[in-house]
C-alpha positions as CSV (number, residue, x, y, z in Angstrom):
1,X,-19.7,-3.9,6.9
2,X,-17.2,-1.0,6.9
3,X,-13.8,-1.0,6.0
4,X,-10.5,1.3,5.8
5,X,-7.1,0.9,5.3
6,X,-5.0,0.0,8.5
7,X,-1.3,-0.5,9.1
8,X,-1.1,-4.5,10.0
9,X,2.0,-5.9,11.6
10,X,2.6,-9.5,11.2
11,X,5.6,-11.9,12.4
12,X,6.3,-14.7,10.7
13,X,7.7,-18.5,12.1
14,X,11.0,-17.2,11.3
15,X,10.7,-14.1,13.1
16,X,10.3,-12.0,10.2
17,X,8.3,-8.7,10.5
18,X,6.1,-7.5,8.4
19,X,4.2,-4.3,8.4
20,X,1.4,-3.7,5.5
21,X,-1.2,-1.3,4.7
22,X,-4.1,-3.3,4.3
23,X,-8.2,-3.1,4.0
24,X,-9.4,-4.1,7.5
25,X,-13.1,-4.6,7.9
26,X,-15.1,-3.8,10.8
27,X,-18.4,-5.3,12.5
28,X,-21.1,-3.3,13.4
29,X,-19.9,-2.0,16.7
30,X,-17.1,-0.7,14.8
31,X,-14.3,-3.5,16.0
32,X,-12.0,-4.7,13.4
33,X,-12.5,-8.3,12.8
34,X,-10.9,-9.3,9.7
35,X,-8.4,-8.1,7.0
36,X,-7.3,-9.0,3.3
37,X,-4.1,-11.0,3.8
38,X,-2.3,-10.9,0.3
39,X,-4.4,-7.7,-1.0
40,X,-1.6,-5.1,0.7
41,X,-1.4,-1.7,-0.5
42,X,1.9,-1.0,1.0
43,X,4.2,-3.3,2.6
44,X,7.7,-2.9,4.5
45,X,10.2,-4.8,6.9
46,X,9.3,-2.2,9.5
47,X,7.3,0.9,10.3
48,X,10.4,3.3,9.5
49,X,10.5,1.5,6.1
50,X,6.7,2.2,5.4
51,X,6.8,5.5,6.0
52,X,9.6,5.9,3.6
53,X,7.5,3.9,1.4
54,X,4.8,6.0,1.6
55,X,7.0,8.9,1.4
56,X,8.5,8.1,-2.1
57,X,5.1,7.6,-3.3
58,X,3.4,10.7,-2.4
59,X,6.9,12.1,-4.8
60,X,5.4,9.9,-7.6
61,X,2.3,12.3,-7.8
62,X,4.5,14.9,-8.4
63,X,6.2,13.3,-11.6
64,X,4.5,12.7,-14.8
65,X,2.5,9.4,-15.5
66,X,4.5,6.7,-17.3
67,X,2.7,4.7,-20.2
68,X,4.3,1.4,-20.8
69,X,3.7,0.4,-24.6
70,X,4.4,-2.9,-24.2
71,X,8.3,-2.2,-25.0
72,X,9.0,1.2,-23.3
73,X,7.9,3.4,-20.7
74,X,6.8,6.7,-21.8
75,X,6.2,10.0,-20.0
76,X,2.9,11.2,-20.5
77,X,2.1,15.1,-20.7
78,X,-0.4,16.3,-18.2
79,X,-3.2,16.6,-20.7
80,X,-3.0,12.8,-21.6
81,X,-3.1,11.0,-18.3
């Protein structure tokens, strides 16, 4: 069984929409047959919101990694990441 990340749209009984980047699983013919609900990688209220979140995450890769020591967030030097 193969899988990849795909955008999955869901509509809830309240008509609220959700766009999530989720793990989607495929059958032997390459047809998507299931996904991992509750295991979203990214989530947004609209496709545009999801694109914005992705852009902001990409920006995070240009900044130092933060380490949480249990009390404080500390910027790590690139050599200590």
